[in-house]
C-alpha positions, 0 to 999 in steps of 0.5 A, spaced: 303 057 087 297 054 090 293 050 084 286 047 084 283 041 080 278 045 077 277 052 073 272 055 078 273 063 080 278 064 085 277 068 091 282 070 096 281 072 103 286 077 106 286 076 113 284 069 117 282 072 123 275 072 126 272 074 120 276 072 115 276 065 117 269 065 117 268 068 111 273 064 107 268 058 109 262 061 107 265 063 100 268 056 099 261 052 101 257 056 096 254 051 091 250 051 084 243 048 083 247 041 082 250 042 089 257 043 086 262 048 089 262 054 085 269 058 088 276 056 089 278 059 096 285 061 098 285 064 105 292 068 106 295 070 113 302 073 115 308 069 116 308 069 123 307 065 129 299 067 129 298 067 122 302 060 121 297 057 126 291 059 123 294 057 116 296 050 119 289 049 122 285 051 116 289 046 112 288 041 116 281 042 117 280 045 123 277 052 124 282 056 128 278 059 133 274 056 139 267 056 137 260 053 139 258 053 132 258 046 129 255 048 123 261 052 121 266 047 124 263 042 119 263 046 113 270 048 114 272 041 114 268 039 108 270 044 104 278 043 106 276 035 104 273 037 098 279 041 096 276 048 094 279 051 101 286 052 102 290 057 106 297 060 105 302 065 107 304 066 099 301 073 097 303 071 090 296 068 090 293 074 089 295 074 082 290 068 080 284 071 084 278 073 081 276 076 087 280 079 093 276 080 100 280 084 105 279 082 112 285 085 116 285 089 122 285 097 122 286 099 129 285 106 132 288 108 139 281 109 142 283 111 149 286 117 147 282 124 147 283 125 140 285 118 137 289 119 130 288 114 124 294 110 122 293 107 115 300 104 114 297 097 115 292 098 110 296 101 105 301 095 106 295 090 105 292 094 099 299 094 096 300 087 096 294 086 092 295 091 087 302 089 085 299 082 083 292 083 082 290 081 074 285 085 070 278 084 071 279 082 078 274 085 084 277 088 091 272 088 096 274 091 103 270 088 108 274 091 114 271 096 118 274 102 116 273 110 118 268 113 113 272 115 107 278 110 107 276 107 100 275 114 097 281 117 100 286 111 101 284 105 098 282 107 091 288 112 090 293 107 092 291 101 087 290 107 082 297 109 083 300 102 083 296 100 077 299 106 073 306 104 075 304 097 072 302 100 065 294 098 067 288 102 067 285 105 073 278 101 070 282 095 069 280 093 077 274 093 080 273 096 088 267 095 093 266 096 100 261 091 104 262 091 111 261 084 115 256 083 121 260 077 123 257 075 130 262 069 133 257 064 137 252 059 136 250 063 129 257 064 127 256 062 120 249 064 119 251 071 121 254 071 114 250 067 109 243 068 113 244 076 114 243 082 111 249 085 107 250 093 105 255 094 099 257 100 094 262 100 089 267 105 087 263 106 080 257 103 078 260 097 074 264 095 081 257 095 085 254 091 080 260 086 080 260 086 088 252 085 088 253 079 083 258 076 088 254 076 094 248 074 090 252 067 090 254 067 097 248 070 101 241 068 102 239 074 098 231 071 098 230 072 105 236 077 107 236 082 101 242 086 099 242 094 100 246 098 095 248 105 097 251 110 093 258 111 095 263 107 099 263 112 104 256 111 105 257 104 106 263 105 111 259 110 115 253 105 115 258 100 119 261 105 124 254 109 125 251 102 126 256 100 132 256 107 135 249 107 136 249 100 140 255 103 144 251 109 146 245 105 147 250 101 152 253 107 155 246 110 157 244 103 161 251 105 165 248 111 168 241 107 169 244 101 172 247 105 177 241 109 179 237 102 180 243 099 184 242 105 189 235 106 189 234 098 190 230 096 183 232 091 178 233 094 172 233 088 168 226 087 170 225 094 168 228 093 161 224 087 159 218 091 161 220 097 156 222 092 150 215 090 150 214 096 146 216 095 139 219 101 138 224 100 144 225 092 143 233 094 142 234 097 148 240 094 151 242 092 158 247 094 164 253 090 165 260 089 166 262 093 160 263 094 153 268 089 149 270 086 143 274 089 137 268 093 134 264 097 139 270 099 143 273 102 137 268 104 132 265 110 135 272 113 134 272 112 127 268 118 125 271 123 129 278 121 127 275 121 119 272 127 120 278 131 122 284 127 118 280 125 112 275 131 111 279 136 114 273 138 119 274 142 125 267 144 128 264 137 130 267 134 136 262 128 136 260 129 143 255 124 144 260 118 141 266 121 145 262 121 151 259 114 150 266 111 149 269 114 155 263 111 159 264 104 156 271 104 157 270 106 165 264 101 166 269 095 169 272 101 174 265 101 177 265 094 178 272 094 181 270 100 186 264 096 188 268 090 190 274 094 193 268 097 198 266 091 200 273 088 201 274 094 206 277 099 202 283 095 199 285 089 194 291 088 197 292 080 198 285 079 196 284 073 191 279 075 186 277 069 181 273 071 175 268 066 171 268 068 164 273 073 161 271 073 153 268 079 151 261 076 149 258 069 152 259 063 149 265 065 145 273 065 146 275 072 144 278 076 149 280 082 145 278 089 149 274 085 154 272 089 160 274 083 164 281 086 162 280 093 165 277 090 171 283 085 172 288 090 171 285 095 176 285 089 181 292 087 180 295 094 180 292 095 187 295 089 190 290 084 188 291 076 186 287 075 180 285 068 177 280 066 172 276 060 169 273 060 162 270 054 158 272 058 151 279 061 154 285 056 156 290 062 156 288 069 157 293 072 152 292 080 154 294 078 161 299 072 160 294 068 165 292 060 164 285 058 166 285 055 173 278 051 173 277 050 180 273 044 183 271 048 189 271 055 191 274 055 198 276 060 203 282 061 199 278 065 194 275 072 197 271 074 191 267 071 185 266 075 179 261 073 174 264 076 168 261 073 162 254 070 161 256 064 158 251 058 158 254 054 162 254 059 168 246 059 167 246 051 168 243 049 175 248 049 180 254 049 175 257 054 180 253 054 186 255 047 188 262 048 188 262 054 193 264 051 200 266 058 203 260 062 206 264 068 207 265 068 199 263 075 196 259 074 189 259 079 184 254 078 178 256 083 173 251 080 167 245 078 170 247 071 170 244 068 176 237 065 176 233 066 182 234 059 184 242 060 184 241 066 188 237 062 193 243 057 194 248 062 195 244 066 200 243 059 204 251 058 204 251 065 207 255 068 201 254 076 200 251 077 193 252 084 189 249 085 182 250 090 177 244 094 175 240 091 181 239 094 188 
């Protein structure tokens, strides 16, 4: 059993993925007015290869994911050296926790026409906590879950186990508060310097949750928002991400319009953003990726059907938007195939950037994956390079950092708008093949870079630009 040098409250974070690892650091770095840490934090992950690596990295003072946020990296190391942040596989640590934060995955087969929810993993995770947790402790579900999950899955599971243990249902507090973590240069700030929504299963649980986050988050500048039920809090996260997904899907059809009629939609969007009511309009691009926007629009329809027995609402806009976003990389593949004379067979395609977002190393549900699979399935040869990805797990490919883009490369695709690619001459200076086809899917290239490619004789294509 893990022990600490002081008697500060213990916070366990279940799941050390992109959210859990950062959340563990955010809680561990919370200080009192005298600059002393106020929590002892234990990060808990599975006893498998992935979990072992994360636990080992954290215990050695290293953030387990590639990140450009030096503040987060330094904070984790400081907390580990301070002795109030540790990681383990031992689930018995839940027995000493005053707070347990649930940061595990809850997936859904969002590519299906009517995806079904599978709560087995969530039930297993909650069971591991409930069988060990002590009276008076608080469970906070931070995982993005379908509306109704706490009310109909988490709370009944906890109550059943507490009853078996001879404990009252009111002896443990339960709340939901979703994360808005954004990997990148402001990774840690997206937790501690950002707005937070929450709700408890009852008033006391809500009070406990509020008291906890008041110690973690800069609430003076980013006040907490308390909702009336856990289902409302869960809905807020799902609707928030569905709104963004629908916004992006709208840009897909307008991007194709811009390409056809010969205008620059990025220029148009920037003009529209000058109007405050439209400042959050999205832009065209390669497609939607990442762990949230791809799957979250499927949560409400599945929840409505499975948890609340709804039948009359098919969520047509959310469903269509998800389908459009999933198919966006196919549009890029079709354009490239057409430019290659109608076939990928034997052609060499090099992708610059395969993570789903700029300046991060997260390839989960990246649009580059769908694109690459299409090229490979039709006889194309795909290589990639990415400053944040050495190994592309989903496609089992190693990064190939080419010094020169010579005649062996037929197509160069800018898949992710990493900062490095926007630097003057970062890519164009490496091109020595005048017949190279260059596809900019995310408005990466500056006017100067475009001119360089043109002088070399390269043919350029753009998503969202004529």
